[in-house]
Backbone as XML, in Angstrom:
<?xml version="1.0"?>
<chain id="A" units="angstrom">
  <residue number="1" name="MET">
    <atom name="N" x="36.351" y="11.972" z="12.760"/>
    <atom name="CA" x="36.144" y="12.530" z="11.700"/>
    <atom name="C" x="36.398" y="11.748" z="10.712"/>
  </residue>
  <residue number="2" name="ARG">
    <atom name="N" x="37.226" y="11.028" z="10.820"/>
    <atom name="CA" x="37.510" y="9.966" z="9.616"/>
    <atom name="C" x="36.063" y="8.900" z="9.167"/>
  </residue>
  <residue number="3" name="ARG">
    <atom name="N" x="35.572" y="8.566" z="10.428"/>
    <atom name="CA" x="34.335" y="7.776" z="10.160"/>
    <atom name="C" x="33.108" y="8.837" z="9.431"/>
  </residue>
  <residue number="4" name="LEU">
    <atom name="N" x="33.257" y="10.045" z="9.646"/>
    <atom name="CA" x="32.281" y="10.781" z="8.974"/>
    <atom name="C" x="32.588" y="10.977" z="7.639"/>
  </residue>
  <residue number="5" name="VAL">
    <atom name="N" x="33.702" y="10.908" z="7.426"/>
    <atom name="CA" x="34.263" y="11.552" z="5.965"/>
    <atom name="C" x="33.865" y="9.573" z="5.107"/>
  </residue>
  <residue number="6" name="LYS">
    <atom name="N" x="34.119" y="8.903" z="5.875"/>
    <atom name="CA" x="33.666" y="7.568" z="5.130"/>
    <atom name="C" x="32.229" y="7.031" z="4.967"/>
  </residue>
  <residue number="7" name="SER">
    <atom name="N" x="31.399" y="8.010" z="5.997"/>
    <atom name="CA" x="30.101" y="7.543" z="5.718"/>
    <atom name="C" x="29.505" y="8.593" z="4.793"/>
  </residue>
  <residue number="8" name="PHE">
    <atom name="N" x="29.854" y="9.476" z="4.332"/>
    <atom name="CA" x="29.817" y="10.210" z="3.378"/>
    <atom name="C" x="30.101" y="9.748" z="2.163"/>
  </residue>
  <residue number="9" name="GLY">
    <atom name="N" x="31.454" y="8.998" z="2.068"/>
    <atom name="CA" x="31.767" y="8.094" z="0.889"/>
    <atom name="C" x="30.965" y="7.417" z="0.457"/>
  </residue>
  <residue number="10" name="TYR">
    <atom name="N" x="30.261" y="6.343" z="1.303"/>
    <atom name="CA" x="29.320" y="5.283" z="1.334"/>
    <atom name="C" x="28.197" y="5.921" z="0.747"/>
  </residue>
  <residue number="11" name="ALA">
    <atom name="N" x="27.422" y="7.124" z="1.336"/>
    <atom name="CA" x="26.313" y="7.526" z="0.815"/>
    <atom name="C" x="26.403" y="8.010" z="-0.757"/>
  </residue>
  <residue number="12" name="LEU">
    <atom name="N" x="27.871" y="8.962" z="-1.222"/>
    <atom name="CA" x="27.748" y="9.130" z="-2.372"/>
    <atom name="C" x="28.184" y="8.060" z="-3.204"/>
  </residue>
  <residue number="13" name="SER">
    <atom name="N" x="28.405" y="6.911" z="-3.029"/>
    <atom name="CA" x="28.565" y="5.714" z="-3.762"/>
    <atom name="C" x="27.224" y="5.277" z="-4.131"/>
  </residue>
  <residue number="14" name="GLY">
    <atom name="N" x="26.447" y="5.336" z="-3.123"/>
    <atom name="CA" x="25.177" y="4.615" z="-3.352"/>
    <atom name="C" x="24.300" y="5.714" z="-4.413"/>
  </residue>
  <residue number="15" name="ILE">
    <atom name="N" x="24.467" y="6.880" z="-4.448"/>
    <atom name="CA" x="23.709" y="7.969" z="-5.146"/>
    <atom name="C" x="24.463" y="7.585" z="-6.673"/>
  </residue>
  <residue number="16" name="THR">
    <atom name="N" x="25.769" y="7.483" z="-6.661"/>
    <atom name="CA" x="26.569" y="7.195" z="-7.846"/>
    <atom name="C" x="26.132" y="6.019" z="-8.325"/>
  </residue>
  <residue number="17" name="TYR">
    <atom name="N" x="25.990" y="4.829" z="-7.851"/>
    <atom name="CA" x="25.167" y="3.480" z="-8.238"/>
    <atom name="C" x="23.804" y="3.930" z="-8.676"/>
  </residue>
  <residue number="18" name="THR">
    <atom name="N" x="23.273" y="4.421" z="-8.297"/>
    <atom name="CA" x="21.892" y="4.663" z="-8.438"/>
    <atom name="C" x="21.736" y="5.353" z="-10.081"/>
  </residue>
  <residue number="19" name="ALA">
    <atom name="N" x="22.657" y="6.735" z="-9.688"/>
    <atom name="CA" x="22.726" y="7.210" z="-11.312"/>
    <atom name="C" x="23.033" y="6.303" z="-12.304"/>
  </residue>
  <residue number="20" name="LYS">
    <atom name="N" x="23.942" y="5.621" z="-12.101"/>
    <atom name="CA" x="24.507" y="4.714" z="-13.064"/>
    <atom name="C" x="23.671" y="3.534" z="-13.460"/>
  </residue>
  <residue number="21" name="THR">
    <atom name="N" x="22.652" y="3.029" z="-12.844"/>
    <atom name="CA" x="22.295" y="1.751" z="-12.897"/>
    <atom name="C" x="20.629" y="1.851" z="-13.254"/>
  </residue>
  <residue number="22" name="GLN">
    <atom name="N" x="20.143" y="2.917" z="-12.804"/>
    <atom name="CA" x="18.718" y="3.495" z="-12.943"/>
    <atom name="C" x="18.300" y="4.305" z="-13.896"/>
  </residue>
  <residue number="23" name="MET">
    <atom name="N" x="17.709" y="4.062" z="-15.051"/>
    <atom name="CA" x="17.290" y="4.877" z="-16.004"/>
    <atom name="C" x="16.259" y="5.810" z="-15.355"/>
  </residue>
  <residue number="24" name="ASN">
    <atom name="N" x="15.515" y="5.466" z="-14.635"/>
    <atom name="CA" x="14.213" y="6.629" z="-14.120"/>
    <atom name="C" x="15.295" y="7.825" z="-13.304"/>
  </residue>
  <residue number="25" name="PHE">
    <atom name="N" x="16.243" y="7.317" z="-12.466"/>
    <atom name="CA" x="16.952" y="8.100" z="-11.967"/>
    <atom name="C" x="17.774" y="9.421" z="-12.759"/>
  </residue>
  <residue number="26" name="ARG">
    <atom name="N" x="18.012" y="8.830" z="-13.922"/>
    <atom name="CA" x="18.826" y="9.967" z="-14.739"/>
    <atom name="C" x="17.828" y="10.341" z="-15.294"/>
  </residue>
  <residue number="27" name="ILE">
    <atom name="N" x="16.482" y="9.920" z="-15.883"/>
    <atom name="CA" x="15.186" y="11.010" z="-15.933"/>
    <atom name="C" x="14.881" y="11.998" z="-15.124"/>
  </residue>
  <residue number="28" name="HIS">
    <atom name="N" x="14.877" y="11.410" z="-13.895"/>
    <atom name="CA" x="14.770" y="12.626" z="-12.825"/>
    <atom name="C" x="15.672" y="13.567" z="-12.781"/>
  </residue>
  <residue number="29" name="LEU">
    <atom name="N" x="17.060" y="13.365" z="-13.059"/>
    <atom name="CA" x="18.126" y="14.409" z="-13.130"/>
    <atom name="C" x="17.638" y="15.256" z="-14.385"/>
  </residue>
  <residue number="30" name="ALA">
    <atom name="N" x="17.812" y="14.732" z="-15.375"/>
    <atom name="CA" x="17.357" y="15.573" z="-16.591"/>
    <atom name="C" x="16.416" y="16.255" z="-16.334"/>
  </residue>
  <residue number="31" name="ALA">
    <atom name="N" x="15.205" y="16.030" z="-15.906"/>
    <atom name="CA" x="14.159" y="16.739" z="-15.276"/>
    <atom name="C" x="14.667" y="18.010" z="-14.507"/>
  </residue>
  <residue number="32" name="ILE">
    <atom name="N" x="15.529" y="17.672" z="-13.488"/>
    <atom name="CA" x="15.603" y="18.788" z="-12.601"/>
    <atom name="C" x="16.703" y="19.844" z="-13.267"/>
  </residue>
  <residue number="33" name="ALA">
    <atom name="N" x="17.488" y="19.444" z="-14.172"/>
    <atom name="CA" x="17.978" y="20.342" z="-15.106"/>
    <atom name="C" x="17.100" y="21.193" z="-15.797"/>
  </residue>
  <residue number="34" name="MET">
    <atom name="N" x="16.324" y="20.944" z="-16.293"/>
    <atom name="CA" x="15.398" y="21.389" z="-17.212"/>
    <atom name="C" x="14.509" y="22.653" z="-16.213"/>
  </residue>
  <residue number="35" name="VAL">
    <atom name="N" x="13.991" y="21.746" z="-15.163"/>
    <atom name="CA" x="13.195" y="22.482" z="-13.909"/>
    <atom name="C" x="14.135" y="23.773" z="-13.720"/>
  </residue>
  <residue number="36" name="GLY">
    <atom name="N" x="15.552" y="23.467" z="-13.402"/>
    <atom name="CA" x="16.438" y="24.535" z="-12.967"/>
    <atom name="C" x="16.683" y="25.890" z="-14.150"/>
  </residue>
  <residue number="37" name="ILE">
    <atom name="N" x="16.908" y="25.216" z="-15.275"/>
    <atom name="CA" x="16.888" y="26.137" z="-16.398"/>
    <atom name="C" x="15.698" y="26.946" z="-16.591"/>
  </residue>
  <residue number="38" name="ALA">
    <atom name="N" x="14.414" y="26.668" z="-16.520"/>
    <atom name="CA" x="13.237" y="27.122" z="-16.476"/>
    <atom name="C" x="12.861" y="28.038" z="-15.249"/>
  </residue>
  <residue number="39" name="GLY">
    <atom name="N" x="13.354" y="27.699" z="-14.142"/>
    <atom name="CA" x="13.246" y="28.645" z="-13.058"/>
    <atom name="C" x="14.130" y="29.541" z="-13.006"/>
  </residue>
  <residue number="40" name="TRP">
    <atom name="N" x="15.469" y="29.580" z="-13.585"/>
    <atom name="CA" x="16.503" y="30.712" z="-13.499"/>
    <atom name="C" x="15.557" y="31.555" z="-14.704"/>
  </residue>
  <residue number="41" name="TYR">
    <atom name="N" x="15.256" y="30.969" z="-15.690"/>
    <atom name="CA" x="14.744" y="32.028" z="-16.868"/>
    <atom name="C" x="13.347" y="32.866" z="-16.663"/>
  </residue>
  <residue number="42" name="LEU">
    <atom name="N" x="12.603" y="32.151" z="-15.700"/>
    <atom name="CA" x="11.347" y="32.838" z="-15.110"/>
    <atom name="C" x="11.488" y="33.368" z="-14.075"/>
  </residue>
  <residue number="43" name="HIS">
    <atom name="N" x="12.627" y="33.681" z="-13.523"/>
    <atom name="CA" x="13.088" y="34.446" z="-12.003"/>
    <atom name="C" x="12.360" y="34.022" z="-11.171"/>
  </residue>
  <residue number="44" name="LEU">
    <atom name="N" x="12.199" y="32.627" z="-10.565"/>
    <atom name="CA" x="11.243" y="32.217" z="-9.669"/>
    <atom name="C" x="11.989" y="33.040" z="-8.000"/>
  </residue>
  <residue number="45" name="SER">
    <atom name="N" x="10.917" y="33.103" z="-7.446"/>
    <atom name="CA" x="11.032" y="33.543" z="-6.204"/>
    <atom name="C" x="11.911" y="32.659" z="-5.198"/>
  </residue>
  <residue number="46" name="ALA">
    <atom name="N" x="12.127" y="33.382" z="-3.996"/>
    <atom name="CA" x="12.848" y="32.297" z="-2.997"/>
    <atom name="C" x="11.748" y="31.349" z="-2.766"/>
  </residue>
  <residue number="47" name="ALA">
    <atom name="N" x="10.650" y="31.759" z="-2.146"/>
    <atom name="CA" x="9.403" y="30.648" z="-1.983"/>
    <atom name="C" x="9.326" y="29.402" z="-2.789"/>
  </residue>
  <residue number="48" name="GLU">
    <atom name="N" x="9.335" y="30.219" z="-4.240"/>
    <atom name="CA" x="9.140" y="29.018" z="-5.315"/>
    <atom name="C" x="10.406" y="28.243" z="-5.480"/>
  </residue>
  <residue number="49" name="TRP">
    <atom name="N" x="11.476" y="28.895" z="-5.500"/>
    <atom name="CA" x="12.824" y="27.721" z="-5.296"/>
    <atom name="C" x="12.598" y="26.759" z="-4.367"/>
  </residue>
  <residue number="50" name="THR">
    <atom name="N" x="12.296" y="27.363" z="-2.950"/>
    <atom name="CA" x="12.266" y="26.497" z="-1.946"/>
    <atom name="C" x="10.924" y="25.139" z="-2.021"/>
  </residue>
  <residue number="51" name="CYS">
    <atom name="N" x="9.950" y="25.543" z="-2.496"/>
    <atom name="CA" x="9.124" y="24.591" z="-2.978"/>
    <atom name="C" x="9.885" y="23.559" z="-4.061"/>
  </residue>
  <residue number="52" name="ILE">
    <atom name="N" x="10.442" y="23.809" z="-5.303"/>
    <atom name="CA" x="10.944" y="23.145" z="-6.029"/>
    <atom name="C" x="11.964" y="22.318" z="-5.459"/>
  </residue>
  <residue number="53" name="VAL">
    <atom name="N" x="12.892" y="22.908" z="-4.637"/>
    <atom name="CA" x="13.950" y="22.079" z="-4.074"/>
    <atom name="C" x="13.351" y="20.882" z="-3.175"/>
  </residue>
  <residue number="54" name="ILE">
    <atom name="N" x="12.302" y="21.139" z="-2.535"/>
    <atom name="CA" x="11.603" y="20.462" z="-1.452"/>
    <atom name="C" x="10.999" y="18.936" z="-2.565"/>
  </residue>
  <residue number="55" name="VAL">
    <atom name="N" x="10.620" y="19.422" z="-3.448"/>
    <atom name="CA" x="9.819" y="18.184" z="-4.283"/>
    <atom name="C" x="10.901" y="17.444" z="-4.957"/>
  </residue>
  <residue number="56" name="ILE">
    <atom name="N" x="11.834" y="18.305" z="-5.423"/>
    <atom name="CA" x="13.268" y="17.649" z="-6.085"/>
    <atom name="C" x="13.503" y="16.401" z="-5.031"/>
  </residue>
  <residue number="57" name="GLY">
    <atom name="N" x="13.862" y="17.094" z="-3.945"/>
    <atom name="CA" x="14.370" y="16.121" z="-2.888"/>
    <atom name="C" x="13.630" y="15.045" z="-2.616"/>
  </residue>
  <residue number="58" name="LEU">
    <atom name="N" x="11.978" y="15.183" z="-2.651"/>
    <atom name="CA" x="11.387" y="14.264" z="-2.223"/>
    <atom name="C" x="11.629" y="13.202" z="-3.570"/>
  </residue>
  <residue number="59" name="VAL">
    <atom name="N" x="11.407" y="13.443" z="-4.552"/>
    <atom name="CA" x="11.693" y="12.386" z="-5.734"/>
    <atom name="C" x="12.678" y="11.836" z="-5.629"/>
  </residue>
  <residue number="60" name="LEU">
    <atom name="N" x="14.067" y="12.420" z="-5.358"/>
    <atom name="CA" x="15.182" y="11.947" z="-5.508"/>
    <atom name="C" x="15.352" y="10.817" z="-4.344"/>
  </residue>
  <residue number="61" name="VAL">
    <atom name="N" x="14.725" y="11.294" z="-3.173"/>
    <atom name="CA" x="14.763" y="10.339" z="-2.004"/>
    <atom name="C" x="14.074" y="9.071" z="-2.579"/>
  </residue>
  <residue number="62" name="ALA">
    <atom name="N" x="12.692" y="9.206" z="-2.539"/>
    <atom name="CA" x="11.881" y="8.249" z="-2.919"/>
    <atom name="C" x="12.702" y="7.187" z="-4.195"/>
  </residue>
  <residue number="63" name="GLU">
    <atom name="N" x="13.226" y="7.587" z="-5.076"/>
    <atom name="CA" x="14.100" y="6.995" z="-5.953"/>
    <atom name="C" x="14.962" y="6.251" z="-5.507"/>
  </residue>
  <residue number="64" name="LEU">
    <atom name="N" x="15.992" y="7.035" z="-4.612"/>
    <atom name="CA" x="17.204" y="6.272" z="-3.763"/>
    <atom name="C" x="16.616" y="4.949" z="-3.260"/>
  </residue>
  <residue number="65" name="LEU">
    <atom name="N" x="15.267" y="5.307" z="-2.360"/>
    <atom name="CA" x="14.965" y="4.207" z="-1.601"/>
    <atom name="C" x="14.267" y="3.223" z="-2.241"/>
  </residue>
  <residue number="66" name="ASN">
    <atom name="N" x="13.478" y="3.505" z="-3.475"/>
    <atom name="CA" x="13.252" y="2.413" z="-4.127"/>
    <atom name="C" x="14.286" y="1.522" z="-4.795"/>
  </residue>
  <residue number="67" name="THR">
    <atom name="N" x="15.569" y="2.202" z="-5.084"/>
    <atom name="CA" x="16.523" y="1.310" z="-5.388"/>
    <atom name="C" x="16.796" y="0.352" z="-4.348"/>
  </residue>
  <residue number="68" name="ALA">
    <atom name="N" x="17.126" y="0.856" z="-3.092"/>
    <atom name="CA" x="17.377" y="0.219" z="-2.124"/>
    <atom name="C" x="16.694" y="-1.049" z="-1.549"/>
  </residue>
  <residue number="69" name="VAL">
    <atom name="N" x="15.286" y="-0.767" z="-2.013"/>
    <atom name="CA" x="14.199" y="-2.024" z="-1.605"/>
    <atom name="C" x="14.377" y="-3.014" z="-2.728"/>
  </residue>
  <residue number="70" name="GLU">
    <atom name="N" x="14.309" y="-2.541" z="-4.010"/>
    <atom name="CA" x="14.617" y="-3.661" z="-5.029"/>
    <atom name="C" x="15.930" y="-4.398" z="-4.887"/>
  </residue>
  <residue number="71" name="LEU">
    <atom name="N" x="16.995" y="-3.739" z="-4.396"/>
    <atom name="CA" x="18.185" y="-4.605" z="-4.614"/>
    <atom name="C" x="18.092" y="-5.484" z="-3.058"/>
  </residue>
  <residue number="72" name="LEU">
    <atom name="N" x="17.606" y="-5.037" z="-2.132"/>
    <atom name="CA" x="17.186" y="-6.230" z="-1.117"/>
    <atom name="C" x="16.185" y="-6.901" z="-1.280"/>
  </residue>
  <residue number="73" name="VAL">
    <atom name="N" x="15.339" y="-6.658" z="-2.108"/>
    <atom name="CA" x="14.147" y="-7.947" z="-2.416"/>
    <atom name="C" x="14.992" y="-8.902" z="-3.168"/>
  </residue>
  <residue number="74" name="ASP">
    <atom name="N" x="16.032" y="-8.160" z="-4.312"/>
    <atom name="CA" x="16.505" y="-9.376" z="-5.207"/>
    <atom name="C" x="17.324" y="-10.044" z="-4.451"/>
  </residue>
  <residue number="75" name="LEU">
    <atom name="N" x="18.026" y="-9.678" z="-3.185"/>
    <atom name="CA" x="19.167" y="-10.305" z="-2.252"/>
    <atom name="C" x="18.349" y="-11.488" z="-1.485"/>
  </residue>
  <residue number="76" name="VAL">
    <atom name="N" x="17.297" y="-11.215" z="-0.991"/>
    <atom name="CA" x="16.434" y="-12.163" z="-0.310"/>
    <atom name="C" x="15.565" y="-12.952" z="-0.874"/>
  </residue>
  <residue number="77" name="SER">
    <atom name="N" x="15.095" y="-12.646" z="-2.248"/>
    <atom name="CA" x="14.277" y="-13.464" z="-2.840"/>
    <atom name="C" x="14.512" y="-13.452" z="-4.238"/>
  </residue>
  <residue number="78" name="PRO">
    <atom name="N" x="15.959" y="-14.380" z="-4.497"/>
    <atom name="CA" x="16.191" y="-14.012" z="-6.403"/>
    <atom name="C" x="15.286" y="-14.635" z="-7.222"/>
  </residue>
  <residue number="79" name="GLY">
    <atom name="N" x="14.526" y="-15.818" z="-6.918"/>
    <atom name="CA" x="13.726" y="-16.313" z="-7.695"/>
    <atom name="C" x="12.124" y="-15.493" z="-7.733"/>
  </residue>
  <residue number="80" name="PHE">
    <atom name="N" x="11.547" y="-15.955" z="-8.630"/>
    <atom name="CA" x="10.299" y="-15.120" z="-8.510"/>
    <atom name="C" x="9.455" y="-15.652" z="-7.259"/>
  </residue>
  <residue number="81" name="ASN">
    <atom name="N" x="8.712" y="-14.579" z="-6.677"/>
    <atom name="CA" x="7.906" y="-14.433" z="-5.638"/>
    <atom name="C" x="6.938" y="-13.366" z="-5.753"/>
  </residue>
  <residue number="82" name="ALA">
    <atom name="N" x="5.753" y="-13.876" z="-5.500"/>
    <atom name="CA" x="4.768" y="-12.688" z="-5.638"/>
    <atom name="C" x="4.816" y="-11.684" z="-4.734"/>
  </residue>
  <residue number="83" name="GLN">
    <atom name="N" x="4.857" y="-12.049" z="-3.433"/>
    <atom name="CA" x="5.300" y="-11.226" z="-2.260"/>
    <atom name="C" x="6.306" y="-10.043" z="-2.624"/>
  </residue>
  <residue number="84" name="ALA">
    <atom name="N" x="7.361" y="-10.598" z="-2.921"/>
    <atom name="CA" x="8.410" y="-9.817" z="-3.453"/>
    <atom name="C" x="8.141" y="-8.871" z="-4.623"/>
  </residue>
  <residue number="85" name="GLY">
    <atom name="N" x="7.559" y="-9.416" z="-5.391"/>
    <atom name="CA" x="6.900" y="-8.402" z="-6.422"/>
    <atom name="C" x="6.128" y="-7.114" z="-6.038"/>
  </residue>
  <residue number="86" name="LYS">
    <atom name="N" x="5.201" y="-7.662" z="-5.197"/>
    <atom name="CA" x="4.180" y="-6.845" z="-4.681"/>
    <atom name="C" x="5.169" y="-5.604" z="-3.831"/>
  </residue>
  <residue number="87" name="VAL">
    <atom name="N" x="6.124" y="-6.026" z="-2.998"/>
    <atom name="CA" x="6.915" y="-5.223" z="-2.290"/>
    <atom name="C" x="7.766" y="-4.071" z="-3.315"/>
  </residue>
  <residue number="88" name="LYS">
    <atom name="N" x="8.137" y="-4.712" z="-4.255"/>
    <atom name="CA" x="8.626" y="-3.718" z="-5.174"/>
    <atom name="C" x="7.836" y="-2.771" z="-6.191"/>
  </residue>
  <residue number="89" name="ASP">
    <atom name="N" x="6.391" y="-3.306" z="-6.153"/>
    <atom name="CA" x="5.522" y="-2.600" z="-7.113"/>
    <atom name="C" x="5.093" y="-1.418" z="-6.044"/>
  </residue>
  <residue number="90" name="VAL">
    <atom name="N" x="5.168" y="-1.772" z="-4.522"/>
    <atom name="CA" x="4.874" y="-0.612" z="-3.637"/>
    <atom name="C" x="5.717" y="0.420" z="-3.521"/>
  </residue>
  <residue number="91" name="ALA">
    <atom name="N" x="7.180" y="0.025" z="-3.669"/>
    <atom name="CA" x="8.283" y="0.994" z="-3.558"/>
    <atom name="C" x="8.044" y="1.746" z="-4.775"/>
  </residue>
  <residue number="92" name="ALA">
    <atom name="N" x="7.903" y="1.361" z="-5.863"/>
    <atom name="CA" x="7.880" y="1.921" z="-7.313"/>
    <atom name="C" x="6.435" y="2.976" z="-7.365"/>
  </residue>
  <residue number="93" name="GLY">
    <atom name="N" x="5.645" y="2.466" z="-6.412"/>
    <atom name="CA" x="4.280" y="3.360" z="-6.195"/>
    <atom name="C" x="4.656" y="4.656" z="-5.428"/>
  </residue>
  <residue number="94" name="ALA">
    <atom name="N" x="5.695" y="4.446" z="-4.681"/>
    <atom name="CA" x="5.854" y="5.741" z="-3.907"/>
    <atom name="C" x="6.669" y="6.655" z="-4.791"/>
  </residue>
  <residue number="95" name="VAL">
    <atom name="N" x="7.401" y="6.197" z="-5.561"/>
    <atom name="CA" x="8.510" y="6.961" z="-6.371"/>
    <atom name="C" x="7.247" y="7.770" z="-7.349"/>
  </residue>
  <residue number="96" name="LEU">
    <atom name="N" x="6.290" y="7.123" z="-7.864"/>
    <atom name="CA" x="5.205" y="7.779" z="-8.675"/>
    <atom name="C" x="4.578" y="8.777" z="-8.091"/>
  </residue>
  <residue number="97" name="VAL">
    <atom name="N" x="4.001" y="8.416" z="-6.697"/>
    <atom name="CA" x="3.501" y="9.540" z="-5.809"/>
    <atom name="C" x="4.464" y="10.871" z="-5.545"/>
  </residue>
  <residue number="98" name="ALA">
    <atom name="N" x="5.340" y="10.792" z="-5.255"/>
    <atom name="CA" x="6.512" y="11.649" z="-5.017"/>
    <atom name="C" x="6.361" y="12.728" z="-6.358"/>
  </residue>
  <residue number="99" name="ALA">
    <atom name="N" x="7.039" y="11.668" z="-7.735"/>
    <atom name="CA" x="6.747" y="12.427" z="-8.659"/>
    <atom name="C" x="5.515" y="13.463" z="-9.207"/>
  </residue>
  <residue number="100" name="GLY">
    <atom name="N" x="4.299" y="12.494" z="-8.962"/>
    <atom name="CA" x="3.106" y="13.165" z="-8.945"/>
    <atom name="C" x="3.120" y="14.645" z="-8.378"/>
  </residue>
  <residue number="101" name="ILE">
    <atom name="N" x="3.276" y="14.471" z="-7.032"/>
    <atom name="CA" x="3.278" y="15.462" z="-6.284"/>
    <atom name="C" x="4.144" y="16.833" z="-7.109"/>
  </residue>
  <residue number="102" name="ALA">
    <atom name="N" x="5.643" y="16.286" z="-7.480"/>
    <atom name="CA" x="6.396" y="17.164" z="-8.064"/>
    <atom name="C" x="5.963" y="17.890" z="-9.433"/>
  </residue>
  <residue number="103" name="VAL">
    <atom name="N" x="5.331" y="17.100" z="-10.139"/>
    <atom name="CA" x="4.655" y="17.582" z="-11.640"/>
    <atom name="C" x="3.356" y="18.490" z="-11.020"/>
  </residue>
  <residue number="104" name="ILE">
    <atom name="N" x="2.536" y="18.480" z="-9.762"/>
    <atom name="CA" x="1.485" y="19.148" z="-9.569"/>
    <atom name="C" x="2.286" y="20.624" z="-8.881"/>
  </residue>
  <residue number="105" name="SER">
    <atom name="N" x="3.115" y="20.439" z="-8.300"/>
    <atom name="CA" x="3.739" y="21.782" z="-7.636"/>
    <atom name="C" x="4.316" y="22.482" z="-8.691"/>
  </residue>
  <residue number="106" name="GLY">
    <atom name="N" x="5.072" y="21.930" z="-9.828"/>
    <atom name="CA" x="5.617" y="22.550" z="-10.739"/>
    <atom name="C" x="4.690" y="23.287" z="-11.649"/>
  </residue>
  <residue number="107" name="ALA">
    <atom name="N" x="3.704" y="22.522" z="-11.485"/>
    <atom name="CA" x="2.561" y="23.138" z="-12.765"/>
    <atom name="C" x="1.952" y="24.288" z="-11.851"/>
  </residue>
  <residue number="108" name="ILE">
    <atom name="N" x="1.748" y="24.315" z="-10.572"/>
    <atom name="CA" x="1.140" y="25.527" z="-10.052"/>
    <atom name="C" x="2.142" y="26.806" z="-9.854"/>
  </residue>
  <residue number="109" name="ILE">
    <atom name="N" x="3.433" y="26.472" z="-10.024"/>
    <atom name="CA" x="4.384" y="27.476" z="-9.915"/>
    <atom name="C" x="4.481" y="27.908" z="-11.272"/>
  </residue>
  <residue number="110" name="PHE">
    <atom name="N" x="4.630" y="27.003" z="-12.264"/>
    <atom name="CA" x="5.138" y="27.499" z="-13.741"/>
    <atom name="C" x="4.162" y="28.173" z="-14.686"/>
  </residue>
  <residue number="111" name="ILE">
    <atom name="N" x="2.845" y="27.325" z="-14.532"/>
    <atom name="CA" x="1.742" y="27.685" z="-15.579"/>
    <atom name="C" x="1.668" y="28.989" z="-15.659"/>
  </residue>
  <residue number="112" name="PRO">
    <atom name="N" x="1.240" y="29.559" z="-14.286"/>
    <atom name="CA" x="1.221" y="31.019" z="-14.157"/>
    <atom name="C" x="1.987" y="32.103" z="-14.799"/>
  </residue>
  <residue number="113" name="LYS">
    <atom name="N" x="3.275" y="31.709" z="-14.572"/>
    <atom name="CA" x="4.281" y="32.254" z="-15.164"/>
    <atom name="C" x="4.461" y="32.279" z="-17.137"/>
  </residue>
  <residue number="114" name="LEU">
    <atom name="N" x="3.683" y="31.102" z="-17.388"/>
    <atom name="CA" x="3.774" y="30.802" z="-18.742"/>
    <atom name="C" x="2.679" y="31.478" z="-19.569"/>
  </residue>
  <residue number="115" name="ILE">
    <atom name="N" x="1.461" y="31.718" z="-18.588"/>
    <atom name="CA" x="0.270" y="32.066" z="-19.256"/>
    <atom name="C" x="0.147" y="33.547" z="-19.475"/>
  </residue>
</chain>
């Protein structure tokens, strides 16, 4: 049981590190707050909330993995390296794709409620 608790502590430490050091993660958290308030105000259905929660999770997971990739690349290649830059670009691209999916999903859910 102690190992399980420790593993959750390590995971929370990683999330906290990312929130403290990555501006984009904090931007995502602010967007989550705004979406949550809008969803509450517009009385989203359970299915709509489910979709919102899934895409929020997708974006946060992508951002956390991007941070991990960037840290690892910096560790193994501290100097300039074109391949290392490409690895970071691809990881950042994954976040962009996830965020795009979230925006499209949000538009599908929120626009009809606003017009």
